[in-house]
DODOBA-747698 format. One line per field, with one value per residue (C-alpha): residue in one letter; residue number from 1; z, x, y. Coordinates in nm, 3 decimals, always signed. Example, Ala and Ser with C-alpha at 12.3 -4.5 7.8 and 13.67 -1.06 7.14 Angstrom:
! residues 2
vovo: (A S)
gupa: (1 2)
c3: (+0.780 +0.714)
c1: (+1.230 +1.367)
c2: (-0.450 -0.106)
//
This chain:
! residues 600
vovo: (M S A F I Q L L S R P Y Q W I L L K T K T R Q G S L T L T A G V L F F V A N L A L I Y P A L L P D L A D I N P W D E S V Y I H S G Q M I F N G E W Q N F A G N P L A A I F Y A L T Y L P F S K S P Y W F V Y S C A L G R V I L F A L L W L S A C L F A S Q V T T G K D G Q K L P L P A V M A G F L L V S P F I T P M L R F P S D P L F A S L A G F S L W Q I M L Y K N T R L L K H I W L A S L F L G L A T L A R N D G L L M F P I L A A V V I I L S I S A K Q W L R T I P A V A L P F A A V V G G Y I L F F G L L T G R F E M G T M G R T Y D N F E A G H Q A I Y N V S G G I N P V A E A K L E A R R A F G T P E E N N L S V F N A I Q R N P K V Y L Q R L L I T V K Q L P D Q I L H A Y G I R F A P V L F L L A A R G I L A L L R S R Q Y G L L L I L F I W P T H L A S G L I I T L F R E G H L L F H F Y I M L S L A I T G L V A I L E N I A N P R E R I A W G V V L V G A A L Y G I L D A K L A I F Y G V S I F L I A L L A I Y A I R N Q V G E R P E V T L A A L F I F L C A G L V I H G S Y P S P T S R V L G D D A K E Q A L V Y M W E N L D R G E K V A G G A P G M V W A A Q M T F I N M S S P D V P V H R D S Q Q F Y D W M V S Q G V R A V Y V D H S L Y N D S P A V W E L I K A Q I G T G L T R V F S G D E G D I Q V L L L Q P D Q)
gupa: (1 2 3 4 5 6 7 8 9 10 11 12 13 14 15 16 17 18 19 20 21 22 23 24 25 26 27 28 29 30 31 32 33 34 35 36 37 38 39 40 41 42 43 44 45 46 47 48 49 50 51 52 53 54 55 56 57 58 59 60 61 62 63 64 65 66 67 68 69 70 71 72 73 74 75 76 77 78 79 80 81 82 83 84 85 86 87 88 89 90 91 92 93 94 95 96 97 98 99 100 101 102 103 104 105 106 107 108 109 110 111 112 113 114 115 116 117 118 119 120 121 122 123 124 125 126 127 128 129 130 131 132 133 134 135 136 137 138 139 140 141 142 143 144 145 146 147 148 149 150 151 152 153 154 155 156 157 158 159 160 161 162 163 164 165 166 167 168 169 170 171 172 173 174 175 176 177 178 179 180 181 182 183 184 185 186 187 188 189 190 191 192 193 194 195 196 197 198 199 200 201 202 203 204 205 206 207 208 209 210 211 212 213 214 215 216 217 218 219 220 221 222 223 224 225 226 227 228 229 230 231 232 233 234 235 236 237 238 239 240 241 242 243 244 245 246 247 248 249 250 251 252 253 254 255 256 257 258 259 260 261 262 263 264 265 266 267 268 269 270 271 272 273 274 275 276 277 278 279 280 281 282 283 284 285 286 287 288 289 290 291 292 293 294 295 296 297 298 299 300 301 302 303 304 305 306 307 308 309 310 311 312 313 314 315 316 317 318 319 320 321 322 323 324 325 326 327 328 329 330 331 332 333 334 335 336 337 338 339 340 341 342 343 344 345 346 347 348 349 350 351 352 353 354 355 356 357 358 359 360 361 362 363 364 365 366 367 368 369 370 371 372 373 374 375 376 377 378 379 380 381 382 383 384 385 386 387 388 389 390 391 392 393 394 395 396 397 398 399 400 401 402 403 404 405 406 407 408 409 410 411 412 413 414 415 416 417 418 419 420 421 422 423 424 425 426 427 428 429 430 431 432 433 434 435 436 437 438 439 440 441 442 443 444 445 446 447 448 449 450 451 452 453 454 455 456 457 458 459 460 461 462 463 464 465 466 467 468 469 470 471 472 473 474 475 476 477 478 479 480 481 482 483 484 485 486 487 488 489 490 491 492 493 494 495 496 497 498 499 500 501 502 503 504 505 506 507 508 509 510 511 512 513 514 515 516 517 518 519 520 521 522 523 524 525 526 527 528 529 530 531 532 533 534 535 536 537 538 539 540 541 542 543 544 545 546 547 548 549 550 551 552 553 554 555 556 557 558 559 560 561 562 563 564 565 566 567 568 569 570 571 572 573 574 575 576 577 578 579 580 581 582 583 584 585 586 587 588 589 590 591 592 593 594 595 596 597 598 599 600)
c3: (+22.735 +22.734 +22.447 +22.255 +22.300 +22.186 +21.874 +21.789 +21.840 +21.633 +21.305 +21.491 +21.676 +21.342 +21.212 +21.530 +21.492 +21.136 +21.256 +21.460 +21.148 +20.887 +20.997 +20.928 +20.817 +21.080 +20.954 +20.588 +20.616 +20.830 +20.621 +20.295 +20.436 +20.567 +20.240 +20.033 +20.273 +20.238 +19.859 +19.867 +20.090 +19.898 +19.539 +19.415 +19.510 +19.325 +19.005 +18.955 +18.695 +18.510 +18.745 +19.047 +18.934 +19.103 +18.821 +18.945 +19.125 +19.011 +18.658 +18.641 +18.702 +18.473 +18.197 +18.259 +18.217 +17.880 +17.769 +17.814 +17.495 +17.324 +17.434 +17.722 +18.052 +18.387 +18.545 +18.893 +19.063 +18.863 +19.057 +18.756 +18.918 +18.935 +18.562 +18.487 +18.704 +18.506 +18.176 +18.261 +18.352 +18.027 +17.800 +17.812 +17.740 +17.505 +17.221 +17.428 +17.468 +17.834 +17.882 +18.154 +18.368 +18.316 +18.385 +18.703 +18.824 +18.767 +18.939 +19.243 +19.286 +19.269 +19.504 +19.750 +19.748 +19.794 +20.100 +20.255 +20.173 +20.308 +20.633 +20.696 +20.613 +20.849 +21.123 +21.069 +21.209 +21.512 +21.844 +22.130 +22.416 +22.737 +22.725 +22.371 +22.212 +21.847 +21.786 +21.453 +21.414 +21.035 +21.094 +21.353 +21.119 +20.847 +21.084 +21.153 +20.782 +20.726 +20.966 +20.882 +20.696 +20.555 +20.302 +20.029 +20.024 +19.984 +19.644 +19.491 +19.529 +19.371 +19.463 +19.831 +19.846 +19.608 +19.828 +20.152 +20.045 +19.916 +20.230 +20.426 +20.239 +20.326 +20.698 +20.681 +20.559 +20.835 +21.089 +20.928 +20.965 +21.328 +21.390 +21.179 +21.126 +20.764 +20.540 +20.243 +20.419 +20.425 +20.050 +19.997 +20.237 +20.039 +19.709 +19.825 +19.956 +19.624 +19.446 +19.702 +19.622 +19.256 +19.369 +19.584 +19.648 +20.024 +19.991 +19.962 +20.317 +20.433 +20.309 +20.600 +20.834 +20.679 +20.712 +21.077 +21.172 +21.003 +21.165 +21.508 +21.457 +21.304 +21.573 +21.823 +21.567 +21.504 +21.128 +21.065 +20.811 +20.601 +20.607 +20.444 +20.086 +20.152 +20.245 +19.983 +19.662 +19.585 +19.665 +19.455 +19.168 +19.153 +19.201 +19.016 +18.743 +18.663 +18.668 +18.427 +18.205 +18.191 +18.124 +17.838 +17.693 +17.711 +17.759 +18.092 +18.401 +18.657 +18.920 +18.937 +19.312 +19.397 +19.157 +19.286 +19.649 +19.582 +19.405 +19.713 +19.933 +19.736 +19.758 +20.134 +20.153 +20.173 +20.546 +20.581 +20.242 +20.123 +19.944 +19.624 +19.376 +19.001 +18.965 +19.148 +19.523 +19.497 +19.213 +19.417 +19.712 +19.489 +19.356 +19.711 +19.814 +19.539 +19.669 +20.019 +19.943 +19.589 +19.271 +19.227 +19.001 +19.259 +19.522 +19.287 +19.372 +19.732 +20.003 +20.260 +20.050 +20.035 +20.411 +20.475 +20.269 +20.498 +20.817 +20.987 +20.733 +20.727 +21.107 +21.072 +20.825 +21.052 +21.364 +21.185 +21.028 +21.368 +21.520 +21.247 +21.246 +21.527 +21.360 +21.024 +21.180 +21.329 +20.995 +20.807 +21.012 +21.039 +21.305 +21.464 +21.421 +21.511 +21.886 +21.954 +21.731 +21.908 +22.254 +22.158 +22.012 +22.337 +22.527 +22.280 +22.345 +22.719 +22.665 +22.458 +22.723 +22.994 +22.789 +22.723 +22.347 +22.318 +21.984 +21.822 +21.964 +21.843 +21.489 +21.492 +21.612 +21.382 +21.060 +21.007 +21.112 +20.750 +20.769 +20.967 +20.632 +20.581 +20.847 +20.625 +20.334 +20.572 +20.362 +20.482 +20.289 +20.487 +20.267 +20.381 +20.739 +20.636 +20.476 +20.772 +20.879 +20.933 +21.228 +21.394 +21.334 +21.471 +21.789 +21.820 +21.777 +22.052 +22.274 +22.192 +22.288 +22.614 +22.697 +22.641 +22.855 +23.142 +23.135 +23.460 +23.628 +23.806 +23.735 +23.361 +23.366 +23.579 +23.366 +23.044 +23.200 +23.309 +22.975 +22.757 +22.966 +22.970 +22.591 +22.545 +22.767 +22.573 +22.252 +22.394 +22.549 +22.240 +22.002 +21.845 +21.850 +21.613 +21.890 +22.144 +21.911 +21.846 +22.205 +22.331 +22.095 +22.206 +22.572 +22.514 +22.346 +22.645 +22.887 +22.682 +22.673 +23.048 +23.113 +22.899 +23.064 +23.411 +23.336 +23.133 +23.273 +23.097 +22.805 +22.446 +22.295 +22.512 +22.350 +22.007 +22.098 +22.225 +21.893 +21.717 +21.935 +21.864 +21.493 +21.515 +21.709 +21.444 +21.166 +21.352 +21.411 +21.046 +20.934 +20.595 +20.300 +19.942 +19.812 +19.508 +19.198 +18.850 +18.621 +18.245 +18.094 +17.866 +18.070 +18.268 +18.108 +18.159 +17.980 +17.696 +17.669 +17.664 +17.376 +17.184 +17.212 +17.139 +16.818 +16.692 +16.785 +16.669 +16.924 +17.092 +17.013 +17.281 +17.507 +17.789 +18.121 +18.496 +18.568 +18.340 +18.400 +18.134 +17.874 +17.919 +17.917 +17.563 +17.487 +17.424 +17.534 +17.848 +17.871 +18.236 +18.303 +18.674 +18.620 +18.789 +18.450 +18.289 +18.186 +18.386 +18.398 +18.024 +17.878 +17.717 +17.359 +17.461 +17.662 +17.361 +17.139 +17.393 +17.374 +16.995 +17.019 +17.246 +16.983 +17.193 +16.987 +17.249 +17.608 +17.842 +18.107 +18.444 +18.810 +18.818 +18.581 +18.681 +19.058 +19.115 +18.858 +18.827 +18.674 +18.396 +18.334 +18.302 +18.032 +17.843 +17.884 +17.727 +17.402 +17.364 +17.045 +16.895 +16.918 +17.094 +16.974 +17.220 +17.062 +17.366 +17.676 +17.954 +18.309 +18.227 +18.111 +18.397 +18.149 +17.816 +17.528 +17.345 +17.011 +16.920 +16.590 +16.533 +16.185 +16.311)
c1: (+22.021 +22.358 +22.479 +22.161 +22.216 +22.576 +22.463 +22.205 +22.451 +22.742 +22.650 +22.583 +22.916 +23.093 +22.926 +23.015 +23.376 +23.379 +23.228 +23.538 +23.752 +23.508 +23.284 +22.918 +22.934 +22.679 +22.424 +22.491 +22.501 +22.191 +22.002 +22.081 +21.992 +21.658 +21.584 +21.657 +21.449 +21.159 +21.186 +21.176 +20.868 +20.659 +20.780 +20.442 +20.292 +20.572 +20.510 +20.135 +19.900 +19.683 +19.394 +19.611 +19.675 +19.467 +19.228 +19.208 +19.497 +19.777 +19.640 +19.603 +19.974 +20.090 +19.872 +19.991 +20.349 +20.268 +20.082 +20.394 +20.519 +20.205 +20.294 +20.044 +20.190 +20.014 +19.958 +20.091 +19.777 +19.808 +20.122 +20.355 +20.654 +20.454 +20.384 +20.752 +20.842 +20.610 +20.725 +21.066 +20.922 +20.719 +21.019 +21.163 +20.824 +20.649 +20.606 +20.453 +20.075 +20.157 +20.347 +20.101 +20.190 +20.564 +20.563 +20.363 +20.598 +20.913 +20.750 +20.652 +21.003 +21.161 +20.904 +20.952 +21.327 +21.280 +21.060 +21.322 +21.608 +21.438 +21.338 +21.684 +21.863 +21.638 +21.702 +22.077 +22.052 +21.834 +22.012 +21.875 +21.986 +22.162 +22.334 +22.200 +22.468 +22.413 +22.318 +22.300 +21.936 +21.918 +21.968 +21.689 +21.475 +21.530 +21.403 +21.091 +21.033 +21.061 +20.775 +20.560 +20.242 +20.161 +20.440 +20.298 +19.945 +20.101 +20.238 +19.888 +19.868 +20.200 +20.193 +20.183 +20.515 +20.679 +20.577 +20.653 +21.004 +21.096 +20.956 +21.159 +21.474 +21.396 +21.360 +21.680 +21.863 +21.709 +21.838 +22.180 +22.170 +22.066 +22.364 +22.627 +22.504 +22.620 +22.402 +22.425 +22.178 +21.917 +21.957 +21.908 +21.610 +21.439 +21.520 +21.373 +21.061 +21.018 +21.029 +20.785 +20.550 +20.553 +20.460 +20.168 +20.030 +20.060 +20.415 +20.279 +20.149 +20.477 +20.696 +20.602 +20.672 +21.015 +21.088 +20.974 +21.182 +21.493 +21.457 +21.413 +21.728 +21.930 +21.858 +22.063 +22.344 +22.314 +22.287 +21.915 +21.961 +22.184 +21.926 +21.650 +21.783 +21.879 +21.518 +21.343 +21.545 +21.559 +21.189 +21.092 +21.314 +21.160 +20.795 +20.807 +21.022 +20.767 +20.475 +20.669 +20.758 +20.397 +20.273 +20.515 +20.428 +20.050 +19.979 +19.809 +19.988 +19.722 +19.823 +19.485 +19.511 +19.180 +18.988 +19.157 +19.099 +18.734 +18.692 +18.836 +18.600 +18.304 +18.440 +18.471 +18.091 +18.116 +18.164 +17.784 +17.659 +17.785 +17.484 +17.520 +17.257 +17.269 +17.632 +17.964 +17.931 +18.196 +18.002 +17.682 +17.850 +17.967 +17.614 +17.478 +17.751 +17.635 +17.281 +17.407 +17.676 +17.610 +17.806 +18.178 +18.095 +17.861 +18.134 +18.410 +18.598 +18.637 +18.591 +18.535 +18.258 +18.092 +18.119 +17.961 +17.658 +17.578 +17.789 +17.546 +17.602 +17.975 +17.987 +17.818 +18.088 +18.364 +18.239 +18.204 +18.551 +18.710 +18.522 +18.641 +19.001 +19.142 +19.004 +19.145 +19.489 +19.476 +19.385 +19.640 +19.929 +19.772 +19.518 +19.747 +20.069 +19.951 +19.878 +20.226 +20.380 +20.196 +20.281 +20.648 +20.627 +20.476 +20.765 +21.003 +20.852 +20.896 +21.258 +21.327 +21.165 +21.379 +21.695 +21.584 +21.587 +21.320 +21.444 +21.414 +21.065 +20.958 +21.070 +20.899 +20.571 +20.569 +20.662 +20.331 +20.097 +20.000 +19.782 +19.530 +19.420 +19.229 +18.985 +18.889 +18.783 +18.681 +18.871 +19.143 +19.266 +19.466 +19.764 +19.752 +19.805 +20.122 +20.301 +20.539 +20.556 +20.933 +20.866 +20.638 +20.890 +21.177 +20.983 +20.903 +21.271 +21.359 +21.099 +21.237 +21.589 +21.454 +21.287 +21.608 +21.805 +21.555 +21.415 +21.596 +21.399 +21.092 +20.889 +20.951 +20.839 +20.532 +20.428 +20.454 +20.275 +19.984 +19.963 +19.983 +19.743 +19.502 +19.528 +19.470 +19.160 +19.031 +19.075 +18.863 +18.593 +18.556 +18.569 +18.891 +19.073 +19.342 +19.453 +19.445 +19.658 +19.921 +19.977 +19.973 +20.254 +20.454 +20.395 +20.519 +20.831 +20.901 +20.859 +21.100 +21.358 +21.333 +21.370 +21.685 +21.837 +21.753 +21.935 +22.231 +22.279 +22.367 +22.588 +22.608 +22.474 +22.161 +22.073 +22.126 +21.910 +21.644 +21.641 +21.610 +21.310 +21.147 +21.203 +21.035 +20.744 +20.709 +20.696 +20.422 +20.221 +20.265 +20.081 +20.094 +20.286 +20.157 +20.186 +20.410 +20.212 +20.298 +20.199 +20.176 +20.062 +19.767 +19.603 +19.379 +19.050 +19.133 +19.463 +19.288 +19.040 +19.334 +19.499 +19.170 +19.135 +19.506 +19.483 +19.134 +19.079 +19.271 +19.485 +19.302 +18.949 +18.692 +18.606 +18.352 +18.392 +18.350 +18.723 +19.002 +19.285 +19.206 +19.109 +19.432 +19.634 +19.501 +19.600 +19.239 +19.055 +18.852 +18.487 +18.391 +18.058 +18.100 +18.099 +17.826 +17.725 +17.641 +17.270 +17.167 +16.800 +16.743 +16.594 +16.816 +16.784 +16.841 +17.145 +17.279 +17.222 +17.411 +17.710 +17.702 +17.700 +18.006 +18.194 +18.214 +18.346 +18.331 +18.235 +18.465 +18.267 +18.394 +18.292 +18.368 +18.073 +17.810 +17.883 +17.968 +17.729 +17.442 +17.195 +17.439 +17.502 +17.128 +17.100 +17.399 +17.295 +16.957 +17.133 +17.337 +17.229 +17.085 +17.308 +17.589 +17.770 +17.958 +18.299 +18.480 +18.364 +18.571 +18.528 +18.177 +18.072 +18.226 +18.467 +18.326 +18.407 +18.104 +18.125 +17.881 +17.698 +17.568 +17.426 +17.193)
c2: (-0.179 -0.002 -0.221 -0.143 +0.231 +0.197 +0.011 +0.277 +0.558 +0.422 +0.593 +0.915 +0.891 +0.847 +1.162 +1.351 +1.240 +1.371 +1.699 +1.766 +1.756 +1.877 +2.163 +2.121 +1.758 +1.652 +1.900 +1.832 +1.453 +1.423 +1.678 +1.502 +1.161 +1.284 +1.463 +1.152 +0.943 +1.187 +1.176 +0.798 +0.799 +1.052 +1.020 +0.888 +1.226 +1.407 +1.209 +1.244 +1.104 +1.353 +1.270 +1.361 +1.720 +1.990 +2.093 +2.452 +2.626 +2.397 +2.377 +2.755 +2.808 +2.527 +2.670 +3.027 +2.907 +2.751 +3.065 +3.276 +3.112 +3.241 +3.594 +3.603 +3.724 +3.748 +4.086 +4.147 +4.012 +3.689 +3.580 +3.605 +3.436 +3.111 +3.145 +3.205 +2.905 +2.677 +2.824 +2.681 +2.340 +2.340 +2.385 +2.030 +1.867 +2.110 +1.856 +1.577 +1.532 +1.462 +1.787 +1.890 +1.588 +1.622 +1.996 +1.937 +1.662 +1.868 +2.164 +1.958 +1.821 +2.168 +2.323 +2.038 +2.098 +2.474 +2.420 +2.196 +2.431 +2.744 +2.574 +2.428 +2.753 +2.944 +2.687 +2.729 +3.082 +3.005 +2.960 +2.757 +2.540 +2.633 +2.972 +3.018 +2.801 +2.712 +2.350 +2.163 +2.270 +2.219 +1.847 +1.845 +2.057 +1.797 +1.531 +1.737 +1.787 +1.413 +1.342 +1.648 +1.547 +1.891 +1.942 +1.718 +1.871 +2.217 +2.118 +2.104 +2.484 +2.591 +2.959 +2.857 +2.666 +2.914 +3.206 +3.021 +2.922 +3.269 +3.435 +3.180 +3.279 +3.642 +3.563 +3.356 +3.665 +3.876 +3.627 +3.644 +4.022 +3.983 +3.757 +3.938 +4.299 +4.283 +4.504 +4.269 +4.043 +4.321 +4.367 +3.995 +3.980 +4.255 +4.082 +3.751 +3.921 +4.101 +3.765 +3.623 +3.912 +3.814 +3.462 +3.583 +3.929 +3.865 +3.995 +4.349 +4.319 +4.169 +4.455 +4.689 +4.398 +4.349 +4.721 +4.728 +4.423 +4.560 +4.902 +4.743 +4.535 +4.817 +5.076 +4.879 +4.863 +5.239 +5.192 +5.225 +5.507 +5.281 +5.002 +5.213 +5.185 +4.821 +4.744 +4.954 +4.933 +4.558 +4.511 +4.813 +4.701 +4.352 +4.448 +4.780 +4.631 +4.362 +4.608 +4.830 +4.534 +4.417 +4.769 +4.829 +4.489 +4.520 +4.889 +4.808 +4.933 +4.840 +4.584 +4.411 +4.350 +4.519 +4.295 +3.980 +4.079 +4.152 +3.819 +3.645 +3.848 +3.716 +3.361 +3.413 +3.421 +3.041 +3.097 +3.137 +3.018 +2.684 +2.540 +2.339 +2.443 +2.438 +2.545 +2.520 +2.603 +2.878 +3.040 +3.006 +3.180 +3.465 +3.518 +3.522 +3.770 +4.004 +3.986 +4.071 +4.331 +4.451 +4.391 +4.453 +4.748 +4.901 +4.880 +4.997 +4.674 +4.795 +4.534 +4.808 +4.963 +4.622 +4.571 +4.912 +4.808 +4.516 +4.508 +4.268 +3.991 +4.060 +4.023 +3.682 +3.580 +3.707 +3.531 +3.198 +3.237 +3.305 +3.011 +2.774 +2.896 +2.674 +2.363 +2.478 +2.526 +2.176 +2.022 +2.234 +2.092 +1.745 +1.652 +1.390 +1.587 +1.939 +1.895 +1.759 +2.027 +2.310 +2.177 +2.160 +2.511 +2.641 +2.483 +2.647 +2.989 +2.935 +2.835 +3.148 +3.366 +3.208 +3.263 +3.624 +3.592 +3.858 +3.989 +3.648 +3.598 +3.941 +3.861 +3.522 +3.672 +3.975 +3.795 +3.606 +3.892 +3.963 +3.652 +3.859 +4.006 +3.682 +3.803 +4.096 +3.875 +3.590 +3.340 +3.106 +2.809 +2.557 +2.638 +3.002 +2.888 +2.702 +2.998 +3.025 +2.662 +2.697 +2.930 +2.677 +2.398 +2.607 +2.681 +2.311 +2.224 +2.468 +2.302 +1.959 +2.067 +2.213 +1.881 +1.687 +1.932 +1.925 +1.572 +1.496 +1.774 +1.628 +1.942 +1.903 +1.542 +1.608 +1.906 +1.706 +1.411 +1.629 +1.814 +1.505 +1.297 +1.593 +1.631 +1.256 +1.268 +1.568 +1.371 +1.089 +1.308 +1.528 +1.229 +1.356 +1.025 +1.155 +1.395 +1.113 +0.899 +1.166 +1.279 +0.918 +0.820 +1.125 +1.040 +0.685 +0.827 +1.054 +0.766 +0.553 +0.831 +0.886 +0.512 +0.497 +0.802 +0.673 +0.348 +0.475 +0.825 +1.150 +1.049 +1.187 +0.867 +0.895 +1.225 +1.074 +0.774 +1.015 +1.197 +0.863 +0.770 +1.106 +1.046 +0.706 +0.858 +1.126 +0.867 +0.680 +0.998 +1.099 +0.787 +0.623 +0.764 +0.737 +0.383 +0.327 +0.233 +0.119 +0.405 +0.407 +0.735 +0.673 +0.397 +0.631 +0.741 +1.109 +1.067 +0.886 +1.173 +1.414 +1.226 +1.225 +1.604 +1.654 +1.451 +1.545 +1.909 +2.214 +2.392 +2.676 +2.553 +2.631 +2.340 +2.373 +2.195 +2.213 +2.263 +2.384 +2.136 +1.877 +2.138 +2.330 +2.007 +1.954 +2.317 +2.420 +2.735 +2.673 +2.783 +2.773 +2.601 +2.682 +3.058 +3.269 +3.415 +3.076 +3.096 +2.793 +2.896 +2.853 +2.537 +2.275 +2.402 +2.762 +2.659 +2.469 +2.774 +2.982 +2.744 +2.769 +3.149 +3.131 +2.932 +2.614 +2.319 +2.044 +1.967 +1.776 +1.587 +1.464 +1.490 +1.864 +1.908 +1.653 +1.661 +2.027 +2.178 +1.928 +2.175 +2.259 +1.890 +1.820 +2.087 +1.942 +1.580 +1.649 +1.747 +1.425 +1.255 +1.573 +1.879 +1.691 +1.378 +1.156 +1.092 +0.955 +0.768 +0.613 +0.484 +0.367 +0.710 +0.909 +1.068 +1.190 +1.421 +1.563 +1.745 +2.019 +1.978 +2.332 +2.255 +1.981)
//
């Protein structure tokens, strides 16, 4: 066994030896190796086909980037930094019919790298371990990122990773200020949060949190007056500067946040009304919300005015949202991975309390409190719950270090045995076998580490072997990674439909559909057949006449139309062969392009 441990630890010992002569080489080497390994494991998800691109959120931002070159900029509520980001990824591929795919792939790779960088930089400023000594936490953070199953799904909603990484950079700078008391870090924290606010409006709610955290930290340093301009000016320059730029460009100085918030409030009605009728379920929920709370115009776009109209129904929404939240959090972080992660984080909190790192805990708890705003609109996407994943991972790392330092303590072993066996039994009794699987693998890893330590004793290579075992356990809990596939753009039916529209329709022509991604990829104007104001109650001929009056040139058909809006599809299908001509069909009719023939 001792020889086996020595063999496992040789590469790590070499890195440790180099660390003595070259500061930071352990962190850098391990971080780079884990990052490259993660890229190799998930690259199929970073290089999507057209069918793999999110036809709504991701497509919205890719399209908004391309539209910048047509002189169309997003207002503040439209998350303009995401549009600017995708404008840059559009540039190298603007002449290709597959520009949408290439722009998406480049964007995913960059966003993936930003998430990694922000998390590792934040970890570099967290102290843990006995006596609060600093450990090479970025390397451990990199290991956690490698086995975390939630990073890849985040990339389908680009404003989420862009906001999360920039907010992470801001918190990294706050931690640097906490550790150095240099004011330049406050300026940079404010700058990063301003950029995060242009990526998602949530940054507006985070600015008071930033100010509060900085003031708390600066009072002890007796320089709180000097931190006020450092907090306020960069944020105001970034956010106010863009609002001014957009206003001078368009003549409209409104931010648009009230309208966007109210739209999300109406979408949040899905908490109690999620029935698929004639149109998209989200559109159905918005229509039902208007029946319950009144129209946006009647409420002057105020969520609070709407709630006052019908507090009973709002309370129903709120209670269901709160009830569903724990399950959403579990699924956001991965149903097998989350229980182990949260148990480690709880152990990390205990370790920080015991080492009296109250300031660090206060920062970590205050920073994500803006998420409570989701309770007002009763709308949480799983991506929202991952905005500050680096905090959860850092707490888990702290807990992991505490376990390794105290594994010889019988109370530590007994406590973990009871907790993990209890969690495994709960997974069985509540039919949540994914929880049983995750905690069982972690328990086996702990038992293996204890057996090694009991045989070999406390030696540096034992700790390294323990980290290796935890890494293996994490890879098992993570589960399968996306399988590599041989991809040739143009083979898929959606890509063939894209090429048909690209080559046979004029740029900017109006194309109706259930989701915008494919239409925008062909650089057409999208007419939303999932909108609440679509006249779905007309007969087929009247509906066709309505499309003609809207200037619709073609209809793109896929599952987002016939599955999500079946009533609309029935009205359209009845016109095929009369007012509509099928000019493209693929996947046995699942993908179609229909041309309107208004003169027939």
